[in-house]
Biopython code that builds the backbone (N, CA, C, O; Angstrom):
import numpy as np
from Bio.PDB.StructureBuilder import StructureBuilder

atoms = [
    (1, "MET", "N", (-12.910, 3.059, 0.186)),
    (1, "MET", "CA", (-11.583, 2.530, -0.240)),
    (1, "MET", "C", (-11.265, 1.425, 0.960)),
    (1, "MET", "O", (-11.553, 1.591, 2.146)),
    (2, "GLU", "N", (-10.602, 0.253, 0.388)),
    (2, "GLU", "CA", (-9.949, -0.905, 1.337)),
    (2, "GLU", "C", (-8.773, -0.508, 1.978)),
    (2, "GLU", "O", (-7.934, 0.164, 1.378)),
    (3, "THR", "N", (-8.643, -0.824, 3.025)),
    (3, "THR", "CA", (-7.585, -0.725, 3.796)),
    (3, "THR", "C", (-6.745, -1.910, 3.713)),
    (3, "THR", "O", (-7.194, -2.996, 3.349)),
    (4, "GLY", "N", (-5.406, -1.698, 4.080)),
    (4, "GLY", "CA", (-4.428, -2.880, 4.248)),
    (4, "GLY", "C", (-3.214, -2.570, 4.140)),
    (4, "GLY", "O", (-2.840, -1.581, 4.771)),
    (5, "PHE", "N", (-2.273, -3.287, 3.345)),
    (5, "PHE", "CA", (-0.974, -3.002, 3.221)),
    (5, "PHE", "C", (-0.898, -3.808, 1.516)),
    (5, "PHE", "O", (-1.444, -4.820, 1.076)),
    (6, "VAL", "N", (0.195, -2.638, 0.793)),
    (6, "VAL", "CA", (0.261, -3.132, -0.917)),
    (6, "VAL", "C", (1.625, -3.706, -0.775)),
    (6, "VAL", "O", (2.438, -3.371, 0.086)),
    (7, "CYS", "N", (1.770, -4.453, -1.543)),
    (7, "CYS", "CA", (3.245, -5.437, -1.774)),
    (7, "CYS", "C", (3.431, -5.197, -3.298)),
    (7, "CYS", "O", (2.644, -5.677, -4.115)),
    (8, "ALA", "N", (4.598, -4.366, -3.685)),
    (8, "ALA", "CA", (5.137, -4.606, -4.965)),
    (8, "ALA", "C", (5.732, -5.478, -5.469)),
    (8, "ALA", "O", (6.686, -5.933, -4.839)),
    (9, "MET", "N", (5.389, -6.064, -6.842)),
    (9, "MET", "CA", (5.899, -7.410, -7.314)),
    (9, "MET", "C", (6.914, -6.950, -8.247)),
    (9, "MET", "O", (6.772, -5.756, -8.508)),
    (10, "PRO", "N", (8.045, -7.596, -8.925)),
    (10, "PRO", "CA", (8.909, -7.606, -9.750)),
    (10, "PRO", "C", (7.873, -7.464, -11.345)),
    (10, "PRO", "O", (8.210, -6.747, -12.287)),
    (11, "SER", "N", (6.911, -8.115, -11.326)),
    (11, "SER", "CA", (6.561, -8.090, -12.578)),
    (11, "SER", "C", (5.498, -6.883, -12.723)),
    (11, "SER", "O", (4.626, -7.017, -13.581)),
    (12, "GLY", "N", (5.513, -6.009, -12.134)),
    (12, "GLY", "CA", (4.867, -4.684, -12.596)),
    (12, "GLY", "C", (3.663, -4.483, -11.700)),
    (12, "GLY", "O", (3.285, -3.343, -11.433)),
    (13, "ARG", "N", (3.000, -5.643, -11.190)),
    (13, "ARG", "CA", (1.572, -5.571, -10.402)),
    (13, "ARG", "C", (2.075, -5.334, -8.988)),
    (13, "ARG", "O", (3.262, -5.371, -8.665)),
    (14, "ALA", "N", (0.833, -5.032, -8.006)),
    (14, "ALA", "CA", (1.022, -4.956, -6.771)),
    (14, "ALA", "C", (-0.180, -5.638, -6.066)),
    (14, "ALA", "O", (-1.317, -5.606, -6.538)),
    (15, "LEU", "N", (0.138, -6.247, -4.922)),
    (15, "LEU", "CA", (-0.723, -7.061, -4.275)),
    (15, "LEU", "C", (-1.261, -6.434, -3.087)),
    (15, "LEU", "O", (-0.405, -6.128, -2.258)),
    (16, "LEU", "N", (-2.711, -6.110, -2.732)),
    (16, "LEU", "CA", (-3.290, -5.606, -1.892)),
    (16, "LEU", "C", (-3.553, -6.559, -0.848)),
    (16, "LEU", "O", (-4.265, -7.483, -1.241)),
    (17, "PHE", "N", (-3.166, -6.637, 0.488)),
    (17, "PHE", "CA", (-3.634, -7.528, 1.345)),
    (17, "PHE", "C", (-4.753, -6.819, 2.512)),
    (17, "PHE", "O", (-4.408, -5.939, 3.301)),
    (18, "SER", "N", (-5.931, -7.309, 2.446)),
    (18, "SER", "CA", (-7.008, -6.442, 3.150)),
    (18, "SER", "C", (-8.056, -7.436, 3.816)),
    (18, "SER", "O", (-8.779, -8.065, 3.043)),
    (19, "ALA", "N", (-8.176, -7.601, 4.964)),
    (19, "ALA", "CA", (-9.468, -8.515, 5.539)),
    (19, "ALA", "C", (-9.169, -9.896, 5.129)),
    (19, "ALA", "O", (-10.061, -10.680, 4.806)),
    (20, "GLY", "N", (-7.783, -10.229, 5.143)),
    (20, "GLY", "CA", (-7.573, -11.827, 4.835)),
    (20, "GLY", "C", (-7.433, -12.118, 2.973)),
    (20, "GLY", "O", (-7.072, -13.176, 2.457)),
    (21, "LYS", "N", (-7.805, -10.947, 2.301)),
    (21, "LYS", "CA", (-8.383, -11.179, 0.875)),
    (21, "LYS", "C", (-6.926, -10.900, 0.425)),
    (21, "LYS", "O", (-6.045, -10.658, 1.251)),
    (22, "GLU", "N", (-6.672, -10.945, -1.076)),
    (22, "GLU", "CA", (-5.541, -10.752, -1.641)),
    (22, "GLU", "C", (-6.189, -10.238, -3.212)),
    (22, "GLU", "O", (-6.853, -10.823, -4.068)),
    (23, "HIS", "N", (-5.649, -8.904, -3.101)),
    (23, "HIS", "CA", (-6.384, -8.105, -4.635)),
    (23, "HIS", "C", (-5.118, -7.963, -5.284)),
    (23, "HIS", "O", (-4.100, -7.709, -4.640)),
    (24, "THR", "N", (-5.130, -8.164, -6.938)),
    (24, "THR", "CA", (-4.131, -7.679, -7.351)),
    (24, "THR", "C", (-4.274, -6.189, -8.355)),
    (24, "THR", "O", (-5.194, -5.942, -9.136)),
    (25, "MET", "N", (-3.303, -5.493, -8.113)),
    (25, "MET", "CA", (-3.703, -3.813, -8.748)),
    (25, "MET", "C", (-2.399, -3.822, -9.784)),
    (25, "MET", "O", (-1.185, -3.924, -9.607)),
    (26, "GLU", "N", (-3.259, -3.662, -10.962)),
    (26, "GLU", "CA", (-2.083, -3.383, -12.171)),
    (26, "GLU", "C", (-1.217, -1.981, -12.229)),
    (26, "GLU", "O", (-1.792, -0.918, -11.994)),
    (27, "ASN", "N", (-0.257, -2.004, -12.448)),
    (27, "ASN", "CA", (0.304, -0.635, -12.411)),
    (27, "ASN", "C", (-0.240, 0.163, -13.680)),
    (27, "ASN", "O", (-0.638, -0.450, -14.671)),
    (28, "ARG", "N", (-0.241, 1.643, -13.605)),
    (28, "ARG", "CA", (-0.471, 2.414, -14.568)),
    (28, "ARG", "C", (0.840, 3.520, -14.610)),
    (28, "ARG", "O", (1.492, 3.771, -13.596)),
    (29, "ILE", "N", (1.133, 4.169, -16.006)),
    (29, "ILE", "CA", (2.048, 4.777, -16.360)),
    (29, "ILE", "C", (1.188, 6.388, -15.833)),
    (29, "ILE", "O", (-0.012, 6.594, -16.015)),
    (30, "ALA", "N", (2.033, 7.248, -15.253)),
    (30, "ALA", "CA", (1.383, 8.506, -14.911)),
    (30, "ALA", "C", (2.430, 9.481, -15.022)),
    (30, "ALA", "O", (3.586, 9.181, -14.722)),
    (31, "ALA", "N", (2.111, 10.652, -15.440)),
    (31, "ALA", "CA", (2.971, 11.874, -15.317)),
    (31, "ALA", "C", (2.302, 12.935, -14.174)),
    (31, "ALA", "O", (1.119, 13.268, -14.252)),
    (32, "VAL", "N", (2.978, 13.301, -13.372)),
    (32, "VAL", "CA", (2.535, 14.265, -12.276)),
    (32, "VAL", "C", (3.324, 15.714, -12.182)),
    (32, "VAL", "O", (4.382, 15.933, -11.592)),
    (33, "SER", "N", (2.567, 16.575, -12.879)),
    (33, "SER", "CA", (3.397, 17.812, -12.543)),
    (33, "SER", "C", (2.746, 18.578, -11.219)),
    (33, "SER", "O", (1.575, 18.541, -10.841)),
    (34, "ILE", "N", (3.913, 19.311, -10.612)),
    (34, "ILE", "CA", (3.779, 19.879, -9.130)),
    (34, "ILE", "C", (4.256, 21.329, -9.348)),
    (34, "ILE", "O", (5.205, 21.686, -10.046)),
    (35, "LEU", "N", (3.593, 21.940, -8.770)),
    (35, "LEU", "CA", (3.895, 23.625, -8.547)),
    (35, "LEU", "C", (4.212, 23.921, -7.358)),
    (35, "LEU", "O", (3.411, 23.532, -6.508)),
    (36, "VAL", "N", (5.078, 24.458, -7.009)),
    (36, "VAL", "CA", (5.694, 24.588, -5.658)),
    (36, "VAL", "C", (6.096, 26.321, -5.441)),
    (36, "VAL", "O", (7.061, 26.953, -5.872)),
    (37, "GLU", "N", (5.047, 26.716, -4.681)),
    (37, "GLU", "CA", (5.121, 28.339, -4.421)),
    (37, "GLU", "C", (5.269, 28.667, -3.262)),
    (37, "GLU", "O", (5.095, 29.838, -2.924)),
    (38, "GLU", "N", (5.582, 27.826, -2.495)),
    (38, "GLU", "CA", (6.304, 28.108, -0.780)),
    (38, "GLU", "C", (7.390, 27.253, -0.464)),
    (38, "GLU", "O", (7.282, 26.101, -0.043)),
    (39, "PRO", "N", (8.604, 27.965, -0.722)),
    (39, "PRO", "CA", (9.837, 27.367, -0.043)),
    (39, "PRO", "C", (9.978, 26.446, 1.132)),
    (39, "PRO", "O", (10.913, 25.655, 1.255)),
    (40, "ALA", "N", (8.895, 26.610, 2.079)),
    (40, "ALA", "CA", (8.933, 26.000, 3.369)),
    (40, "ALA", "C", (8.689, 24.744, 3.144)),
    (40, "ALA", "O", (9.162, 23.852, 3.848)),
    (41, "SER", "N", (7.968, 24.550, 2.195)),
    (41, "SER", "CA", (7.260, 22.967, 1.641)),
    (41, "SER", "C", (8.185, 22.266, 0.935)),
    (41, "SER", "O", (7.921, 21.172, 0.437)),
    (42, "VAL", "N", (9.293, 22.818, 0.843)),
    (42, "VAL", "CA", (10.330, 21.789, -0.186)),
    (42, "VAL", "C", (10.773, 20.694, 0.635)),
    (42, "VAL", "O", (10.639, 19.598, 0.091)),
    (43, "GLU", "N", (11.232, 20.684, 1.721)),
    (43, "GLU", "CA", (11.562, 19.480, 2.658)),
    (43, "GLU", "C", (10.203, 18.615, 2.832)),
    (43, "GLU", "O", (10.353, 17.393, 2.847)),
    (44, "ALA", "N", (9.476, 18.901, 2.906)),
    (44, "ALA", "CA", (8.400, 17.841, 3.400)),
    (44, "ALA", "C", (7.944, 17.363, 1.830)),
    (44, "ALA", "O", (7.463, 16.248, 1.628)),
    (45, "LEU", "N", (8.150, 18.306, 0.806)),
    (45, "LEU", "CA", (8.191, 17.827, -0.554)),
    (45, "LEU", "C", (8.833, 16.337, -0.772)),
    (45, "LEU", "O", (8.274, 15.251, -0.926)),
    (46, "ASN", "N", (10.449, 16.755, -0.722)),
    (46, "ASN", "CA", (11.243, 15.815, -1.040)),
    (46, "ASN", "C", (11.045, 14.478, -0.135)),
    (46, "ASN", "O", (11.234, 13.319, -0.506)),
    (47, "ALA", "N", (10.596, 14.948, 1.208)),
    (47, "ALA", "CA", (10.555, 13.338, 2.026)),
    (47, "ALA", "C", (9.434, 12.548, 1.820)),
    (47, "ALA", "O", (9.276, 11.455, 2.363)),
    (48, "LEU", "N", (8.339, 13.270, 0.751)),
    (48, "LEU", "CA", (7.005, 12.441, 0.492)),
    (48, "LEU", "C", (7.913, 12.016, -0.984)),
    (48, "LEU", "O", (7.793, 10.821, -1.254)),
    (49, "LEU", "N", (8.448, 12.500, -1.582)),
    (49, "LEU", "CA", (9.164, 11.833, -2.845)),
    (49, "LEU", "C", (9.982, 10.734, -2.620)),
    (49, "LEU", "O", (9.814, 9.700, -3.266)),
    (50, "HIS", "N", (11.053, 10.866, -1.577)),
    (50, "HIS", "CA", (11.918, 9.459, -0.932)),
    (50, "HIS", "C", (10.998, 8.591, -0.662)),
    (50, "HIS", "O", (11.180, 7.454, -1.097)),
    (51, "ASP", "N", (9.534, 8.928, 0.267)),
    (51, "ASP", "CA", (9.085, 7.569, 0.488)),
    (51, "ASP", "C", (8.321, 6.758, -0.798)),
    (51, "ASP", "O", (8.009, 5.572, -0.686)),
    (52, "TYR", "N", (8.083, 7.467, -1.913)),
    (52, "TYR", "CA", (7.869, 6.716, -3.247)),
    (52, "TYR", "C", (8.389, 6.594, -3.895)),
    (52, "TYR", "O", (7.906, 6.321, -4.994)),
    (53, "ALA", "N", (10.123, 6.729, -3.674)),
    (53, "ALA", "CA", (10.923, 6.401, -4.798)),
    (53, "ALA", "C", (11.093, 5.291, -5.645)),
    (53, "ALA", "O", (11.756, 5.234, -6.681)),
    (54, "GLN", "N", (10.487, 4.495, -5.150)),
    (54, "GLN", "CA", (10.077, 3.139, -5.522)),
    (54, "GLN", "C", (9.398, 3.013, -7.048)),
    (54, "GLN", "O", (9.542, 2.209, -7.969)),
    (55, "HIS", "N", (8.782, 3.924, -6.899)),
    (55, "HIS", "CA", (7.791, 4.072, -8.227)),
    (55, "HIS", "C", (8.045, 5.198, -8.933)),
    (55, "HIS", "O", (7.160, 5.225, -9.789)),
    (56, "ILE", "N", (8.771, 6.180, -9.074)),
    (56, "ILE", "CA", (9.354, 7.208, -9.510)),
    (56, "ILE", "C", (10.424, 6.785, -10.739)),
    (56, "ILE", "O", (11.597, 6.543, -10.454)),
    (57, "LEU", "N", (10.023, 6.725, -11.886)),
    (57, "LEU", "CA", (10.648, 6.690, -13.196)),
    (57, "LEU", "C", (11.879, 7.733, -13.030)),
    (57, "LEU", "O", (13.005, 7.460, -12.614)),
    (58, "GLY", "N", (11.385, 9.008, -13.460)),
    (58, "GLY", "CA", (12.173, 10.085, -13.555)),
    (58, "GLY", "C", (11.457, 11.140, -12.894)),
    (58, "GLY", "O", (10.271, 11.044, -12.582)),
    (59, "ARG", "N", (12.379, 12.431, -12.620)),
    (59, "ARG", "CA", (11.797, 13.600, -12.130)),
    (59, "ARG", "C", (12.767, 14.929, -12.919)),
    (59, "ARG", "O", (13.951, 14.801, -13.231)),
    (60, "MET", "N", (12.294, 15.642, -13.041)),
    (60, "MET", "CA", (12.586, 16.905, -13.563)),
    (60, "MET", "C", (12.486, 18.148, -12.787)),
    (60, "MET", "O", (11.310, 18.389, -12.516)),
    (61, "GLY", "N", (13.194, 18.895, -12.401)),
    (61, "GLY", "CA", (12.791, 20.346, -11.436)),
    (61, "GLY", "C", (13.542, 21.383, -12.513)),
    (61, "GLY", "O", (14.632, 21.286, -13.075)),
    (62, "ILE", "N", (12.385, 22.538, -12.574)),
    (62, "ILE", "CA", (13.041, 23.875, -12.995)),
    (62, "ILE", "C", (12.305, 24.722, -11.886)),
    (62, "ILE", "O", (11.160, 24.756, -11.436)),
    (63, "PRO", "N", (13.756, 25.541, -11.600)),
    (63, "PRO", "CA", (13.315, 26.487, -10.603)),
    (63, "PRO", "C", (12.979, 27.764, -11.348)),
    (63, "PRO", "O", (13.944, 28.202, -11.973)),
    (64, "TYR", "N", (11.892, 28.462, -11.445)),
    (64, "TYR", "CA", (11.559, 29.797, -12.135)),
    (64, "TYR", "C", (11.510, 30.859, -11.111)),
    (64, "TYR", "O", (10.571, 31.184, -10.384)),
    (65, "ARG", "N", (13.077, 31.482, -11.225)),
    (65, "ARG", "CA", (13.345, 32.344, -9.829)),
    (65, "ARG", "C", (12.337, 33.665, -10.043)),
    (65, "ARG", "O", (11.973, 34.469, -9.185)),
    (66, "GLU", "N", (12.000, 33.626, -11.485)),
    (66, "GLU", "CA", (11.753, 35.265, -11.790)),
    (66, "GLU", "C", (10.067, 35.324, -11.141)),
    (66, "GLU", "O", (9.665, 36.395, -10.688)),
    (67, "LYS", "N", (9.374, 34.391, -11.143)),
    (67, "LYS", "CA", (7.812, 33.949, -10.478)),
    (67, "LYS", "C", (8.096, 33.770, -9.060)),
    (67, "LYS", "O", (7.178, 34.017, -8.277)),
    (68, "GLY", "N", (9.470, 33.292, -8.502)),
    (68, "GLY", "CA", (9.401, 32.496, -7.202)),
    (68, "GLY", "C", (8.798, 31.320, -6.969)),
    (68, "GLY", "O", (8.260, 31.134, -5.877)),
    (69, "LEU", "N", (8.793, 30.474, -7.821)),
    (69, "LEU", "CA", (8.205, 29.219, -7.951)),
    (69, "LEU", "C", (9.101, 27.977, -8.668)),
    (69, "LEU", "O", (10.071, 28.163, -9.404)),
    (70, "SER", "N", (8.534, 26.641, -8.270)),
    (70, "SER", "CA", (9.419, 25.529, -8.810)),
    (70, "SER", "C", (8.532, 24.920, -9.813)),
    (70, "SER", "O", (7.331, 25.095, -9.606)),
    (71, "ILE", "N", (8.790, 24.389, -10.633)),
    (71, "ILE", "CA", (7.994, 23.190, -11.156)),
    (71, "ILE", "C", (8.570, 21.949, -11.514)),
    (71, "ILE", "O", (9.499, 21.849, -12.315)),
    (72, "ILE", "N", (7.875, 20.733, -10.763)),
    (72, "ILE", "CA", (8.418, 19.511, -10.824)),
    (72, "ILE", "C", (7.660, 18.705, -11.901)),
    (72, "ILE", "O", (6.439, 18.839, -11.979)),
    (73, "CYS", "N", (8.202, 18.024, -12.584)),
    (73, "CYS", "CA", (7.507, 16.954, -13.269)),
    (73, "CYS", "C", (8.118, 15.472, -12.729)),
    (73, "CYS", "O", (9.306, 15.448, -12.410)),
    (74, "LEU", "N", (7.341, 14.280, -12.629)),
    (74, "LEU", "CA", (7.579, 13.316, -12.481)),
    (74, "LEU", "C", (6.886, 12.085, -13.451)),
    (74, "LEU", "O", (5.656, 12.081, -13.519)),
    (75, "ALA", "N", (7.484, 11.267, -14.038)),
    (75, "ALA", "CA", (6.876, 10.281, -14.442)),
    (75, "ALA", "C", (6.913, 9.110, -13.480)),
    (75, "ALA", "O", (7.967, 8.911, -12.876)),
    (76, "LEU", "N", (5.859, 8.303, -13.269)),
    (76, "LEU", "CA", (5.559, 7.236, -12.401)),
    (76, "LEU", "C", (5.027, 5.756, -12.780)),
    (76, "LEU", "O", (3.974, 5.841, -13.412)),
    (77, "ASP", "N", (5.433, 4.489, -12.586)),
    (77, "ASP", "CA", (4.913, 3.479, -12.772)),
    (77, "ASP", "C", (4.404, 2.822, -11.265)),
    (77, "ASP", "O", (5.186, 2.524, -10.362)),
    (78, "ALA", "N", (3.342, 2.712, -11.223)),
    (78, "ALA", "CA", (2.316, 2.560, -9.712)),
    (78, "ALA", "C", (1.161, 2.165, -9.889)),
    (78, "ALA", "O", (0.602, 2.650, -10.873)),
    (79, "PRO", "N", (0.610, 1.473, -9.307)),
    (79, "PRO", "CA", (-0.874, 1.515, -9.015)),
    (79, "PRO", "C", (-1.553, 2.950, -9.095)),
    (79, "PRO", "O", (-0.918, 3.996, -8.963)),
    (80, "LEU", "N", (-2.824, 2.877, -9.312)),
    (80, "LEU", "CA", (-3.626, 3.910, -9.409)),
    (80, "LEU", "C", (-3.762, 4.431, -7.930)),
    (80, "LEU", "O", (-3.861, 5.639, -7.712)),
    (81, "ASP", "N", (-3.766, 3.480, -6.896)),
    (81, "ASP", "CA", (-4.420, 3.910, -5.614)),
    (81, "ASP", "C", (-2.956, 4.808, -5.073)),
    (81, "ASP", "O", (-2.990, 5.966, -4.659)),
    (82, "VAL", "N", (-1.861, 4.062, -5.182)),
    (82, "VAL", "CA", (-0.251, 4.668, -4.932)),
    (82, "VAL", "C", (-0.380, 5.838, -5.962)),
    (82, "VAL", "O", (-0.563, 6.859, -5.299)),
    (83, "ILE", "N", (-0.368, 6.064, -6.990)),
    (83, "ILE", "CA", (-0.457, 7.435, -7.705)),
    (83, "ILE", "C", (-1.508, 8.452, -6.965)),
    (83, "ILE", "O", (-1.075, 9.550, -6.616)),
    (84, "ASN", "N", (-2.485, 8.211, -6.787)),
    (84, "ASN", "CA", (-3.474, 8.849, -6.208)),
    (84, "ASN", "C", (-3.228, 9.493, -4.699)),
    (84, "ASN", "O", (-3.520, 10.616, -4.286)),
    (85, "ALA", "N", (-2.673, 8.532, -4.115)),
    (85, "ALA", "CA", (-1.878, 8.912, -2.569)),
    (85, "ALA", "C", (-1.425, 9.755, -2.726)),
    (85, "ALA", "O", (-1.917, 10.825, -2.368)),
    (86, "LEU", "N", (-0.240, 9.650, -3.354)),
    (86, "LEU", "CA", (1.229, 10.550, -3.690)),
    (86, "LEU", "C", (0.680, 11.953, -4.158)),
    (86, "LEU", "O", (1.192, 12.962, -3.672)),
    (87, "THR", "N", (-0.244, 12.053, -4.993)),
    (87, "THR", "CA", (-0.542, 13.476, -5.805)),
    (87, "THR", "C", (-1.496, 13.918, -4.563)),
    (87, "THR", "O", (-1.339, 15.104, -4.275)),
    (88, "GLY", "N", (-2.371, 13.285, -3.829)),
    (88, "GLY", "CA", (-3.084, 14.046, -2.883)),
    (88, "GLY", "C", (-2.357, 14.644, -1.522)),
    (88, "GLY", "O", (-2.758, 15.655, -0.945)),
    (89, "LYS", "N", (-1.036, 13.722, -1.039)),
    (89, "LYS", "CA", (-0.201, 14.259, 0.005)),
    (89, "LYS", "C", (0.200, 15.319, -0.678)),
    (89, "LYS", "O", (-0.026, 16.324, -0.005)),
    (90, "LEU", "N", (0.528, 15.489, -1.362)),
    (90, "LEU", "CA", (1.436, 16.571, -2.340)),
    (90, "LEU", "C", (0.755, 17.769, -2.203)),
    (90, "LEU", "O", (1.154, 18.824, -1.710)),
    (91, "GLY", "N", (-0.516, 17.440, -2.785)),
    (91, "GLY", "CA", (-1.697, 18.988, -2.909)),
    (91, "GLY", "C", (-1.710, 19.284, -1.576)),
    (91, "GLY", "O", (-1.697, 20.512, -1.496)),
    (92, "ARG", "N", (-1.730, 18.747, -0.388)),
    (92, "ARG", "CA", (-1.976, 19.021, 0.590)),
    (92, "ARG", "C", (-0.782, 19.876, 1.564)),
    (92, "ARG", "O", (-0.968, 20.248, 2.723)),
    (93, "LEU", "N", (0.312, 20.044, 0.857)),
    (93, "LEU", "CA", (1.451, 20.656, 1.567)),
    (93, "LEU", "C", (0.825, 22.069, 1.050)),
    (93, "LEU", "O", (0.116, 22.313, 0.074)),
    (94, "PRO", "N", (1.400, 22.981, 2.161)),
    (94, "PRO", "CA", (1.246, 24.596, 1.911)),
    (94, "PRO", "C", (1.711, 24.811, 0.589)),
    (94, "PRO", "O", (2.591, 24.092, 0.115)),
    (95, "GLY", "N", (1.192, 25.741, -0.046)),
    (95, "GLY", "CA", (1.887, 26.278, -1.145)),
    (95, "GLY", "C", (2.230, 25.312, -2.152)),
    (95, "GLY", "O", (3.280, 25.571, -2.741)),
    (96, "VAL", "N", (1.516, 24.068, -2.577)),
    (96, "VAL", "CA", (2.142, 23.307, -3.464)),
    (96, "VAL", "C", (0.786, 22.570, -4.352)),
    (96, "VAL", "O", (-0.149, 21.976, -3.815)),
    (97, "SER", "N", (0.942, 22.759, -5.620)),
    (97, "SER", "CA", (-0.484, 21.927, -6.420)),
    (97, "SER", "C", (0.301, 21.128, -7.098)),
    (97, "SER", "O", (1.488, 21.252, -7.402)),
    (98, "ALA", "N", (-0.926, 19.787, -7.441)),
    (98, "ALA", "CA", (-0.025, 18.814, -8.023)),
    (98, "ALA", "C", (-1.308, 18.208, -8.675)),
    (98, "ALA", "O", (-2.427, 18.130, -8.166)),
    (99, "LYS", "N", (-0.913, 17.807, -9.884)),
    (99, "LYS", "CA", (-2.136, 17.175, -10.464)),
    (99, "LYS", "C", (-1.411, 16.014, -11.432)),
    (99, "LYS", "O", (-0.243, 16.143, -11.801)),
    (100, "ALA", "N", (-2.043, 15.139, -11.712)),
    (100, "ALA", "CA", (-1.694, 13.699, -12.224)),
    (100, "ALA", "C", (-2.468, 13.474, -13.659)),
    (100, "ALA", "O", (-3.695, 13.537, -13.725)),
    (101, "VAL", "N", (-1.682, 13.222, -14.738)),
    (101, "VAL", "CA", (-2.228, 12.393, -16.096)),
    (101, "VAL", "C", (-1.868, 10.968, -16.158)),
    (101, "VAL", "O", (-0.754, 10.641, -15.749)),
    (102, "TYR", "N", (-2.784, 9.965, -16.680)),
    (102, "TYR", "CA", (-2.556, 8.700, -16.345)),
    (102, "TYR", "C", (-2.490, 8.354, -17.975)),
    (102, "TYR", "O", (-2.934, 9.068, -18.875)),
    (103, "SER", "N", (-1.848, 7.125, -18.110)),
    (103, "SER", "CA", (-2.018, 6.261, -19.273)),
    (103, "SER", "C", (-3.427, 5.442, -19.672)),
    (103, "SER", "O", (-4.162, 4.876, -18.863)),
    (104, "ARG", "N", (-3.567, 5.500, -20.747)),
    (104, "ARG", "CA", (-5.053, 4.876, -20.956)),
    (104, "ARG", "C", (-5.197, 3.397, -20.511)),
    (104, "ARG", "O", (-6.190, 2.903, -19.976)),
    (105, "SER", "N", (-4.069, 2.794, -20.818)),
    (105, "SER", "CA", (-3.988, 1.388, -20.295)),
    (105, "SER", "C", (-2.714, 0.983, -19.106)),
    (105, "SER", "O", (-1.938, 1.856, -18.718)),
    (106, "ASN", "N", (-2.650, -0.208, -18.695)),
    (106, "ASN", "CA", (-1.942, -0.439, -17.689)),
    (106, "ASN", "C", (-0.745, -0.499, -18.459)),
    (106, "ASN", "O", (-0.864, -0.836, -19.637)),
    (107, "GLY", "N", (0.788, -0.142, -17.855)),
    (107, "GLY", "CA", (1.817, -0.173, -18.584)),
    (107, "GLY", "C", (2.536, -1.441, -18.756)),
    (107, "GLY", "O", (3.542, -1.489, -19.464)),
]
sb = StructureBuilder()
sb.init_structure("model")
sb.init_model(0)
sb.init_chain("A")
sb.init_seg("    ")
for serial, (resi, resn, name, xyz) in enumerate(atoms, 1):
    if name == "N":
        sb.init_residue(resn, " ", resi, " ")
    sb.init_atom(name, np.array(xyz, "f"), 0.0, 1.0, " ", f" {name:<3s}", serial, name[0])
structure = sb.get_structure()
């Protein structure tokens, strides 16, 4: 994977700048399902979601108190690398599972 920085464009595209090169990345629409079984991870989870807020179209949270967990569903419009980065970071939080499903084509 290339390193560099991403610049989001109003057109829905993102530009990746790395090693003096510019690469265009198309946005994808994705739904991310998150299960939170460790309440101590909620603060870190919310901080991550805040960091990615520009890509979040909507968020729905359902507390399932009888089972001691919360279910969060996100709708995203972002480059594939951004969606994968967020999902990976969420899944590394203790007691948090996250999976993404993607649109077949660019949004």
